[in-house]
DRENDO-1510 file (C-alpha; in Angstrom, 1 decimal, always signed):
<recs>
REC; n; res; u; v; w
REC; 1; MET; +158.6; +16.8; +2.9 .
REC; 2; LEU; +162.0; +17.1; +1.2 .
REC; 3; LEU; +162.5; +13.3; +1.3 .
REC; 4; ALA; +159.0; +12.8; -0.2 .
REC; 5; LEU; +159.7; +15.2; -3.1 .
REC; 6; LEU; +163.0; +13.5; -3.9 .
REC; 7; ALA; +161.4; +10.1; -3.8 .
REC; 8; ILE; +158.7; +11.2; -6.2 .
REC; 9; ALA; +161.4; +12.7; -8.6 .
REC; 10; LEU; +163.3; +9.4; -8.5 .
REC; 11; LEU; +160.2; +7.4; -9.2 .
REC; 12; ILE; +159.4; +9.5; -12.2 .
REC; 13; SER; +163.0; +9.0; -13.4 .
REC; 14; PHE; +162.6; +5.2; -13.0 .
REC; 15; VAL; +159.4; +5.2; -15.0 .
REC; 16; TRP; +161.1; +7.1; -17.9 .
REC; 17; GLN; +164.5; +5.4; -17.8 .
REC; 18; GLY; +163.5; +1.9; -17.1 .
REC; 19; GLU; +165.3; -0.8; -15.1 .
REC; 20; ASN; +168.6; -0.3; -16.8 .
REC; 21; HIS; +169.2; +2.8; -14.7 .
REC; 22; LEU; +168.1; +1.3; -11.4 .
REC; 23; LEU; +171.7; +1.5; -10.0 .
REC; 24; TRP; +172.0; +5.2; -10.8 .
REC; 25; ILE; +168.5; +5.8; -9.3 .
REC; 26; GLY; +169.6; +4.1; -6.0 .
REC; 27; LEU; +172.8; +6.2; -5.9 .
REC; 28; GLY; +170.7; +9.3; -6.5 .
REC; 29; LEU; +168.5; +8.4; -3.6 .
REC; 30; LEU; +171.5; +8.0; -1.3 .
REC; 31; LEU; +172.9; +11.3; -2.5 .
REC; 32; ALA; +169.5; +13.0; -1.9 .
REC; 33; ASP; +169.4; +11.5; +1.6 .
REC; 34; ALA; +172.9; +12.8; +2.3 .
REC; 35; VAL; +171.9; +16.3; +1.0 .
REC; 36; VAL; +168.9; +16.4; +3.3 .
REC; 37; LEU; +170.9; +15.1; +6.3 .
REC; 38; GLY; +173.6; +17.6; +5.6 .
REC; 39; GLY; +171.1; +20.4; +5.5 .
REC; 40; MET; +169.7; +19.3; +8.8 .
REC; 41; GLY; +173.2; +19.2; +10.4 .
REC; 42; TRP; +174.1; +22.6; +9.0 .
REC; 43; ASP; +170.8; +24.1; +10.1 .
REC; 44; GLY; +171.2; +22.8; +13.6 .
REC; 45; TRP; +174.8; +23.9; +13.9 .
REC; 46; ARG; +174.1; +27.5; +12.8 .
REC; 47; GLY; +171.1; +27.6; +15.1 .
REC; 48; ARG; +173.3; +27.1; +18.2 .
REC; 49; SER; +174.3; +30.8; +18.1 .
REC; 50; GLN; +170.6; +31.8; +18.1 .
REC; 51; ARG; +169.4; +30.1; +21.2 .
REC; 52; VAL; +166.7; +31.7; +23.2 .
REC; 53; GLN; +167.8; +32.9; +26.7 .
REC; 54; ILE; +165.8; +31.1; +29.4 .
REC; 55; SER; +165.9; +31.5; +33.2 .
REC; 56; ARG; +163.6; +30.6; +36.1 .
REC; 57; GLN; +162.6; +33.5; +38.4 .
REC; 58; PRO; +163.8; +32.8; +42.0 .
REC; 59; LEU; +161.3; +30.8; +44.0 .
REC; 60; ASP; +160.0; +32.0; +47.4 .
REC; 61; ARG; +158.6; +29.7; +50.0 .
REC; 62; LEU; +155.8; +27.5; +48.7 .
REC; 63; SER; +152.5; +26.8; +50.4 .
REC; 64; ILE; +151.4; +23.3; +51.0 .
REC; 65; GLY; +148.1; +22.2; +49.4 .
REC; 66; ARG; +148.0; +25.3; +47.1 .
REC; 67; ASP; +148.7; +26.0; +43.4 .
REC; 68; ASN; +152.0; +27.9; +43.6 .
REC; 69; PRO; +153.1; +29.8; +40.5 .
REC; 70; VAL; +156.5; +29.2; +38.9 .
REC; 71; THR; +157.6; +31.8; +36.2 .
REC; 72; LEU; +160.1; +31.2; +33.4 .
REC; 73; SER; +161.6; +34.3; +31.6 .
REC; 74; LEU; +162.4; +34.1; +27.9 .
REC; 75; GLN; +164.5; +36.5; +25.8 .
REC; 76; GLY; +164.0; +36.1; +22.0 .
REC; 77; VAL; +166.8; +36.2; +19.3 .
REC; 78; GLY; +167.0; +37.8; +15.9 .
REC; 79; ARG; +164.1; +35.8; +14.5 .
REC; 80; SER; +160.8; +34.2; +15.7 .
REC; 81; THR; +161.0; +30.6; +16.8 .
REC; 82; ILE; +159.2; +27.8; +18.6 .
REC; 83; VAL; +160.5; +26.7; +22.0 .
REC; 84; GLN; +159.5; +23.7; +24.2 .
REC; 85; ILE; +160.5; +23.8; +27.9 .
REC; 86; ARG; +160.5; +21.1; +30.6 .
REC; 87; ASP; +161.4; +22.5; +34.0 .
REC; 88; GLY; +163.3; +20.5; +36.6 .
REC; 89; TYR; +160.5; +20.6; +39.2 .
REC; 90; PRO; +160.4; +17.8; +41.9 .
REC; 91; VAL; +158.7; +14.7; +40.5 .
REC; 92; THR; +156.7; +14.3; +43.7 .
REC; 93; MET; +154.7; +17.5; +43.1 .
REC; 94; ALA; +151.6; +17.7; +40.9 .
REC; 95; VAL; +152.1; +20.3; +38.1 .
REC; 96; SER; +149.7; +22.1; +35.8 .
REC; 97; GLN; +151.9; +21.6; +32.7 .
REC; 98; THR; +154.7; +19.1; +32.3 .
REC; 99; LEU; +155.8; +20.5; +28.9 .
REC; 100; VAL; +155.4; +24.2; +28.0 .
REC; 101; GLU; +155.5; +25.2; +24.3 .
REC; 102; THR; +155.4; +28.7; +23.0 .
REC; 103; ALA; +156.3; +30.8; +19.9 .
REC; 104; ILE; +158.4; +33.8; +20.8 .
REC; 105; ALA; +158.9; +36.7; +18.4 .
REC; 106; ALA; +162.3; +38.2; +17.4 .
REC; 107; HIS; +163.9; +40.1; +20.3 .
REC; 108; ALA; +160.8; +39.7; +22.4 .
REC; 109; THR; +160.7; +39.2; +26.1 .
REC; 110; GLU; +158.1; +36.8; +27.4 .
REC; 111; GLU; +157.1; +35.2; +30.7 .
REC; 112; ILE; +155.4; +31.8; +30.9 .
REC; 113; SER; +154.0; +30.3; +34.1 .
REC; 114; TYR; +152.9; +26.9; +35.4 .
REC; 115; THR; +151.8; +25.9; +38.9 .
REC; 116; VAL; +153.1; +23.2; +41.3 .
REC; 117; HIS; +150.9; +21.7; +44.0 .
REC; 118; PRO; +153.0; +20.3; +46.9 .
REC; 119; ALA; +151.3; +17.8; +49.2 .
REC; 120; GLU; +154.0; +17.6; +51.9 .
REC; 121; ARG; +156.2; +20.1; +53.7 .
REC; 122; GLY; +160.0; +20.0; +53.5 .
REC; 123; GLU; +162.9; +20.9; +51.3 .
REC; 124; TYR; +162.7; +20.3; +47.6 .
REC; 125; GLN; +165.2; +20.6; +44.8 .
REC; 126; TRP; +164.6; +22.3; +41.5 .
REC; 127; THR; +167.2; +21.1; +38.9 .
REC; 128; ARG; +168.2; +22.2; +35.3 .
REC; 129; ILE; +165.7; +23.4; +32.7 .
REC; 130; SER; +165.5; +21.2; +29.5 .
REC; 131; VAL; +164.9; +23.2; +26.3 .
REC; 132; ARG; +164.1; +22.3; +22.7 .
REC; 133; GLN; +164.2; +25.0; +20.0 .
REC; 134; LEU; +163.3; +24.7; +16.3 .
REC; 135; SER; +166.3; +25.5; +14.0 .
REC; 136; PRO; +166.2; +28.5; +11.6 .
REC; 137; TRP; +165.2; +26.4; +8.5 .
REC; 138; GLN; +163.0; +24.2; +10.7 .
REC; 139; LEU; +164.9; +21.1; +9.7 .
REC; 140; ALA; +165.9; +20.1; +13.3 .
REC; 141; TRP; +165.2; +20.5; +17.0 .
REC; 142; MET; +168.1; +21.8; +19.0 .
REC; 143; ASP; +168.3; +20.3; +22.6 .
REC; 144; TRP; +170.2; +21.8; +25.5 .
REC; 145; GLN; +169.9; +22.3; +29.2 .
REC; 146; VAL; +170.1; +25.4; +31.4 .
REC; 147; PRO; +171.8; +24.7; +34.8 .
REC; 148; GLN; +169.6; +26.4; +37.4 .
REC; 149; THR; +169.6; +24.4; +40.6 .
REC; 150; GLN; +167.6; +25.8; +43.6 .
REC; 151; SER; +166.5; +24.5; +46.9 .
REC; 152; VAL; +162.9; +25.6; +47.9 .
REC; 153; ALA; +161.1; +25.0; +51.2 .
REC; 154; VAL; +157.4; +24.0; +51.3 .
REC; 155; TYR; +155.7; +25.7; +54.3 .
REC; 156; PRO; +152.2; +25.6; +55.7 .
REC; 157; ASP; +149.5; +27.5; +53.9 .
REC; 158; LEU; +151.2; +30.9; +53.7 .
REC; 159; ILE; +148.9; +32.0; +50.8 .
REC; 160; GLY; +145.9; +31.5; +53.1 .
REC; 161; LEU; +147.6; +33.4; +55.9 .
REC; 162; ARG; +148.2; +36.4; +53.5 .
REC; 163; ALA; +144.5; +36.3; +52.4 .
REC; 164; LEU; +143.5; +36.2; +56.1 .
REC; 165; THR; +145.7; +39.1; +56.9 .
REC; 166; ILE; +144.0; +41.2; +54.3 .
REC; 167; ARG; +140.6; +40.2; +55.6 .
REC; 168; LEU; +141.4; +41.0; +59.2 .
REC; 169; THR; +142.9; +44.4; +58.1 .
REC; 170; LEU; +139.7; +45.3; +56.3 .
REC; 171; GLN; +137.6; +44.3; +59.3 .
REC; 172; SER; +139.7; +46.6; +61.5 .
REC; 173; THR; +139.5; +49.7; +59.5 .
REC; 174; GLY; +136.9; +52.1; +58.0 .
REC; 175; ASN; +133.2; +51.3; +57.9 .
REC; 176; ILE; +133.7; +47.6; +58.2 .
REC; 177; ARG; +135.4; +48.1; +61.5 .
REC; 178; ARG; +132.7; +50.4; +62.7 .
REC; 179; ALA; +129.9; +48.1; +61.6 .
REC; 180; ASN; +131.5; +45.0; +63.2 .
REC; 181; ARG; +132.6; +46.3; +66.5 .
REC; 182; LEU; +129.6; +48.6; +67.3 .
REC; 183; GLY; +128.0; +47.4; +70.4 .
REC; 184; VAL; +130.1; +44.3; +70.8 .
REC; 185; GLY; +132.9; +43.6; +73.2 .
REC; 186; THR; +133.5; +44.9; +76.6 .
REC; 187; GLU; +136.3; +47.5; +76.2 .
REC; 188; PHE; +135.5; +51.1; +75.5 .
REC; 189; ALA; +137.0; +52.4; +72.2 .
REC; 190; GLU; +135.5; +55.8; +71.5 .
REC; 191; LEU; +132.5; +58.1; +71.5 .
REC; 192; ARG; +130.7; +59.1; +68.3 .
REC; 193; GLU; +127.5; +60.8; +67.2 .
REC; 194; TYR; +124.3; +58.8; +67.2 .
REC; 195; GLY; +123.2; +57.8; +63.7 .
REC; 196; THR; +120.2; +56.3; +62.1 .
REC; 197; GLY; +119.9; +52.6; +63.0 .
REC; 198; ASP; +122.2; +52.7; +66.1 .
REC; 199; ASP; +121.1; +51.0; +69.2 .
REC; 200; PRO; +119.6; +53.6; +71.7 .
REC; 201; ARG; +120.9; +51.4; +74.6 .
REC; 202; LEU; +124.5; +52.5; +73.7 .
REC; 203; ILE; +123.8; +56.2; +74.2 .
REC; 204; ASP; +126.1; +57.8; +76.8 .
REC; 205; TRP; +123.7; +60.1; +78.5 .
REC; 206; LYS; +126.4; +62.0; +80.5 .
REC; 207; ALA; +128.4; +62.8; +77.4 .
REC; 208; THR; +125.2; +63.7; +75.5 .
REC; 209; ALA; +124.2; +66.2; +78.2 .
REC; 210; ARG; +127.7; +67.8; +78.2 .
REC; 211; ARG; +127.8; +68.3; +74.4 .
REC; 212; SER; +124.1; +68.8; +73.8 .
REC; 213; ARG; +123.9; +66.1; +71.0 .
REC; 214; PRO; +123.4; +62.4; +71.3 .
REC; 215; LEU; +126.6; +60.4; +71.6 .
REC; 216; ILE; +127.0; +56.6; +71.7 .
REC; 217; ARG; +129.7; +54.4; +73.2 .
REC; 218; VAL; +131.7; +52.2; +70.8 .
REC; 219; LEU; +132.9; +49.0; +72.4 .
REC; 220; GLU; +135.5; +46.5; +71.1 .
REC; 221; PRO; +136.6; +43.1; +72.3 .
REC; 222; GLU; +139.1; +43.2; +75.1 .
REC; 223; GLN; +142.8; +42.8; +74.2 .
REC; 224; GLU; +145.8; +41.3; +75.9 .
REC; 225; GLN; +143.9; +38.0; +76.6 .
REC; 226; THR; +145.6; +34.7; +76.4 .
REC; 227; LEU; +145.1; +32.1; +73.7 .
REC; 228; ILE; +146.7; +28.6; +74.0 .
REC; 229; ILE; +146.6; +26.2; +71.0 .
REC; 230; LEU; +147.2; +22.5; +71.6 .
REC; 231; LEU; +148.0; +20.7; +68.3 .
REC; 232; ASP; +147.8; +16.9; +68.3 .
REC; 233; ARG; +150.5; +15.1; +66.2 .
REC; 234; GLY; +149.5; +11.6; +67.2 .
REC; 235; ARG; +148.3; +8.6; +65.2 .
REC; 236; LEU; +144.9; +9.9; +64.0 .
REC; 237; MET; +146.6; +13.0; +62.6 .
REC; 238; THR; +148.7; +11.0; +60.1 .
REC; 239; ALA; +145.6; +10.0; +58.0 .
REC; 240; GLN; +145.3; +11.5; +54.5 .
REC; 241; VAL; +142.3; +13.8; +54.1 .
REC; 242; GLN; +141.6; +15.6; +50.8 .
REC; 243; GLY; +145.2; +15.2; +49.6 .
REC; 244; LEU; +146.9; +16.3; +52.8 .
REC; 245; LYS; +147.7; +14.8; +56.2 .
REC; 246; ARG; +145.2; +15.7; +58.8 .
REC; 247; PHE; +148.0; +17.2; +60.8 .
REC; 248; ASP; +148.8; +19.6; +58.0 .
REC; 249; TRP; +145.1; +20.8; +58.0 .
REC; 250; GLY; +145.4; +21.2; +61.8 .
REC; 251; LEU; +148.7; +23.1; +61.5 .
REC; 252; ASN; +147.2; +25.5; +58.9 .
REC; 253; ALA; +144.2; +26.1; +61.2 .
REC; 254; ALA; +146.5; +26.7; +64.2 .
REC; 255; LEU; +148.6; +29.3; +62.4 .
REC; 256; ALA; +145.4; +31.0; +61.0 .
REC; 257; LEU; +144.0; +31.2; +64.6 .
REC; 258; ALA; +147.3; +32.4; +65.9 .
REC; 259; LEU; +147.4; +35.2; +63.3 .
REC; 260; THR; +143.9; +36.2; +64.2 .
REC; 261; GLY; +144.7; +36.3; +67.9 .
REC; 262; LEU; +147.8; +38.3; +67.4 .
REC; 263; ASN; +145.9; +40.7; +65.1 .
REC; 264; ARG; +143.4; +41.3; +67.9 .
REC; 265; GLY; +146.1; +42.0; +70.4 .
REC; 266; ASP; +146.0; +38.8; +72.3 .
REC; 267; ARG; +149.0; +36.7; +73.6 .
REC; 268; VAL; +149.2; +33.4; +71.7 .
REC; 269; GLY; +151.1; +30.2; +72.6 .
REC; 270; ILE; +151.2; +26.9; +70.8 .
REC; 271; ALA; +152.1; +23.4; +72.1 .
REC; 272; VAL; +152.5; +20.4; +69.8 .
REC; 273; PHE; +152.2; +17.1; +71.6 .
REC; 274; ASP; +152.0; +13.3; +71.3 .
REC; 275; ARG; +153.0; +11.2; +74.3 .
REC; 276; GLN; +154.5; +14.4; +75.7 .
REC; 277; ILE; +154.7; +18.0; +74.7 .
REC; 278; HIS; +157.0; +17.9; +71.7 .
REC; 279; THR; +157.2; +21.7; +71.1 .
REC; 280; TRP; +156.1; +24.5; +73.4 .
REC; 281; MET; +156.1; +28.2; +72.5 .
REC; 282; PRO; +154.9; +30.4; +75.4 .
REC; 283; PRO; +152.3; +33.1; +74.8 .
REC; 284; GLU; +153.6; +36.3; +73.3 .
REC; 285; ARG; +152.2; +39.3; +71.5 .
REC; 286; GLY; +153.2; +41.0; +68.3 .
REC; 287; ARG; +153.2; +40.1; +64.6 .
REC; 288; SER; +156.9; +39.0; +64.9 .
REC; 289; HIS; +155.7; +36.1; +67.0 .
REC; 290; LEU; +153.9; +34.7; +64.0 .
REC; 291; THR; +157.1; +34.4; +62.1 .
REC; 292; LYS; +158.7; +32.5; +65.0 .
REC; 293; LEU; +155.7; +30.2; +65.1 .
REC; 294; VAL; +155.9; +29.4; +61.4 .
REC; 295; ASP; +159.6; +28.7; +61.4 .
REC; 296; ARG; +159.4; +26.6; +64.5 .
REC; 297; LEU; +156.4; +24.5; +63.5 .
REC; 298; THR; +157.1; +23.9; +59.8 .
REC; 299; PRO; +159.6; +21.0; +60.3 .
REC; 300; ILE; +157.2; +19.0; +62.6 .
REC; 301; GLN; +155.6; +15.9; +61.2 .
REC; 302; PRO; +153.0; +13.6; +62.8 .
REC; 303; GLU; +153.9; +10.3; +64.3 .
REC; 304; LEU; +152.1; +6.9; +64.7 .
REC; 305; ILE; +151.9; +7.4; +68.5 .
REC; 306; GLU; +148.9; +7.5; +70.8 .
REC; 307; PRO; +148.7; +11.0; +72.3 .
REC; 308; ASP; +148.6; +11.6; +76.0 .
REC; 309; TYR; +145.8; +14.2; +76.4 .
REC; 310; PHE; +145.7; +14.1; +80.2 .
REC; 311; GLY; +149.4; +14.5; +80.6 .
REC; 312; THR; +149.5; +17.4; +78.1 .
REC; 313; VAL; +146.7; +19.3; +79.9 .
REC; 314; SER; +148.3; +18.6; +83.3 .
REC; 315; THR; +151.5; +20.1; +82.1 .
REC; 316; LEU; +149.7; +23.1; +80.6 .
REC; 317; VAL; +147.8; +23.8; +83.9 .
REC; 318; THR; +151.1; +24.0; +85.8 .
REC; 319; GLN; +152.7; +26.3; +83.3 .
REC; 320; GLN; +149.7; +28.6; +82.5 .
REC; 321; THR; +148.1; +29.9; +85.6 .
REC; 322; ARG; +146.3; +32.8; +83.9 .
REC; 323; ARG; +142.9; +32.2; +82.5 .
REC; 324; ALA; +143.0; +31.5; +78.8 .
REC; 325; LEU; +141.1; +30.1; +75.9 .
REC; 326; VAL; +142.6; +26.6; +75.3 .
REC; 327; VAL; +141.9; +25.3; +71.8 .
REC; 328; MET; +142.6; +21.5; +71.3 .
REC; 329; LEU; +143.1; +20.6; +67.6 .
REC; 330; THR; +142.6; +16.8; +67.3 .
REC; 331; GLU; +140.4; +14.0; +66.0 .
REC; 332; ILE; +137.7; +12.0; +67.7 .
REC; 333; VAL; +136.5; +8.4; +66.8 .
REC; 334; ASP; +133.9; +7.8; +69.5 .
REC; 335; ALA; +133.2; +8.4; +73.2 .
REC; 336; ILE; +134.9; +5.2; +74.3 .
REC; 337; ALA; +138.1; +5.6; +72.4 .
REC; 338; SER; +138.2; +9.3; +73.4 .
REC; 339; THR; +137.7; +8.8; +77.1 .
REC; 340; GLU; +141.1; +10.3; +78.0 .
REC; 341; LEU; +140.4; +13.4; +75.8 .
REC; 342; LEU; +137.0; +13.9; +77.5 .
REC; 343; ALA; +138.6; +13.7; +80.9 .
REC; 344; ALA; +141.4; +16.0; +80.0 .
REC; 345; MET; +139.2; +18.7; +78.5 .
REC; 346; GLY; +136.8; +18.5; +81.4 .
REC; 347; ARG; +139.8; +19.3; +83.8 .
REC; 348; LEU; +140.2; +22.7; +82.1 .
REC; 349; THR; +136.8; +23.9; +83.3 .
REC; 350; PRO; +135.9; +26.3; +84.9 .
REC; 351; ARG; +139.3; +27.9; +85.3 .
REC; 352; TYR; +140.0; +28.0; +81.6 .
REC; 353; LEU; +137.7; +28.3; +78.6 .
REC; 354; PRO; +138.2; +24.9; +76.8 .
REC; 355; PHE; +137.5; +24.6; +73.0 .
REC; 356; CYS; +137.8; +21.2; +71.3 .
REC; 357; VAL; +138.2; +21.3; +67.5 .
REC; 358; THR; +138.1; +18.2; +65.4 .
REC; 359; LEU; +138.9; +17.7; +61.8 .
REC; 360; ARG; +136.3; +15.5; +60.1 .
REC; 361; ASP; +137.0; +13.7; +56.8 .
REC; 362; PRO; +134.6; +15.0; +54.1 .
REC; 363; GLU; +134.7; +11.6; +52.5 .
REC; 364; VAL; +132.8; +10.1; +55.4 .
REC; 365; ASP; +130.1; +12.7; +55.0 .
REC; 366; ARG; +129.8; +12.0; +51.3 .
REC; 367; ILE; +129.5; +8.2; +51.9 .
REC; 368; ALA; +127.0; +8.7; +54.7 .
REC; 369; HIS; +124.6; +10.9; +52.6 .
REC; 370; ALA; +125.1; +9.2; +49.2 .
REC; 371; PRO; +122.3; +6.9; +48.1 .
REC; 372; SER; +123.2; +3.2; +48.2 .
REC; 373; SER; +122.6; +1.1; +45.1 .
REC; 374; ASP; +124.2; -2.2; +46.0 .
REC; 375; ILE; +125.2; -4.3; +49.1 .
REC; 376; ALA; +128.8; -3.0; +49.3 .
REC; 377; SER; +127.7; +0.7; +49.2 .
REC; 378; THR; +124.9; +0.0; +51.7 .
REC; 379; TYR; +127.4; -1.5; +54.2 .
REC; 380; SER; +129.8; +1.5; +53.6 .
REC; 381; ARG; +127.0; +4.0; +54.2 .
REC; 382; ALA; +125.9; +2.1; +57.4 .
REC; 383; VAL; +129.5; +2.3; +58.8 .
REC; 384; ALA; +129.8; +6.0; +57.9 .
REC; 385; LEU; +126.5; +6.8; +59.6 .
REC; 386; ASP; +127.6; +4.9; +62.7 .
REC; 387; LEU; +130.9; +6.8; +62.8 .
REC; 388; LEU; +129.1; +10.2; +62.6 .
REC; 389; ALA; +126.6; +9.1; +65.3 .
REC; 390; GLN; +129.4; +8.0; +67.7 .
REC; 391; ARG; +131.2; +11.4; +67.1 .
REC; 392; GLN; +128.0; +13.2; +68.1 .
REC; 393; GLN; +127.8; +11.2; +71.4 .
REC; 394; ALA; +131.4; +12.2; +72.2 .
REC; 395; PHE; +130.6; +15.9; +71.4 .
REC; 396; ALA; +127.5; +15.8; +73.6 .
REC; 397; GLN; +129.6; +14.5; +76.5 .
REC; 398; LEU; +132.1; +17.3; +76.0 .
REC; 399; GLN; +129.4; +20.0; +75.9 .
REC; 400; GLN; +127.9; +18.5; +79.2 .
REC; 401; ARG; +131.3; +19.2; +80.8 .
REC; 402; GLY; +131.3; +22.8; +79.6 .
REC; 403; VAL; +133.6; +22.4; +76.6 .
REC; 404; MET; +132.9; +24.2; +73.4 .
REC; 405; VAL; +133.0; +22.1; +70.3 .
REC; 406; LEU; +133.7; +22.7; +66.6 .
REC; 407; ASP; +133.5; +19.7; +64.2 .
REC; 408; ALA; +134.1; +20.7; +60.6 .
REC; 409; PRO; +135.5; +19.2; +57.4 .
REC; 410; ALA; +139.3; +19.3; +57.5 .
REC; 411; ASP; +139.5; +21.5; +54.4 .
REC; 412; GLN; +137.1; +24.1; +55.9 .
REC; 413; ILE; +138.5; +24.1; +59.5 .
REC; 414; SER; +140.6; +27.2; +59.3 .
REC; 415; ASP; +137.8; +29.6; +58.3 .
REC; 416; ARG; +135.3; +28.1; +60.7 .
REC; 417; LEU; +137.7; +28.3; +63.6 .
REC; 418; VAL; +138.7; +31.9; +62.9 .
REC; 419; ASP; +135.0; +32.9; +62.7 .
REC; 420; ASP; +134.2; +31.1; +66.0 .
REC; 421; TYR; +137.1; +32.8; +67.7 .
REC; 422; LEU; +136.0; +36.3; +66.6 .
REC; 423; ARG; +132.5; +35.6; +67.8 .
REC; 424; LEU; +133.9; +34.5; +71.2 .
REC; 425; LYS; +135.9; +37.8; +71.4 .
REC; 426; ALA; +132.9; +39.8; +70.4 .
REC; 427; LYS; +130.7; +38.3; +73.1 .
REC; 428; GLY; +133.4; +38.7; +75.8 .
REC; 429; ARG; +133.4; +35.0; +76.7 .
REC; 430; LEU; +137.0; +34.9; +77.7 .
</recs>
């Protein structure tokens, strides 16, 4: 704007004075430019002492596949100003805002947030914060960087585990606990007075006779049972499903199931395997065991190796002599390719309670049920329908051998698996 005003003034002077004063007009234009540039330099120099104070709040462990918040704290100076901030987040992560701009009032304190969405576990480095601030006269942008390096670990879905903890706690207390556990399970919990809507078959007639008022038995699922989780980290678990590796969806489901089992008082053990058992954590009780599981399993990555189902189950049978619920988290292509898996799961019956859980790709479902409009989409739909039909044949063979089956989209597997486990506990199947 200043340069435009000066140019207009010099143009008017040229019109009035004519070509004889062209040299003086040119010199005046250079002088005007020098004045404007000098004002910009002075404005930028004096603004260095009025920089906004910016820091990144310390980052905790991040959850894979989730939008994790990152918060920046700003402390204003003696006047209001405009600030642009670009944080030094890892470039491999998706972010909600690459550049954050805000106007901060004089001496005000403000917090601004953005989210990062990591797609892989591991250690990531946050580097310095790049800042641009408008100078006091708004003639220049002042650029500087805030050194704040931090190493942050990306873990499995800890946000989902916290939400599941709250859900299980609510189910175990108050009216929700009473409504859910009344009449289910095999272990006696307490006696309480008969209420409207209660099942008369639960009345304890001896206690009723002693106290002269109807009392019913409250039963809850048996505790101190054993849950073994077998997590496949072989070739099929390396595929990308809904933005994450299938193994990561399986790991999230394994930890959610382990948390549920520990919350219900069971002993939980986990084995991660490919051609052999890669990691084995024997069954233990207590909430502290979950922390050990998370720390031990987080660094594990899937490999392009064909898993040995039969060898894994044979090793488990020799190590775990007590009856247990054995949950196999893996993927199935068809009955022929999964012959070893069928034989291995069949070996677990009837001594153990086998449960085969597969993580289906939702994209296959979408293609199979989408209307086809051309030859290419028709072929794709035919292949998807054939894959689903062959999966169903494999599941039918598993069920004929007494194996329970859960086939669900990978992004829904955790909730579905937890619900099935709670139903098994309530029915006393184990």
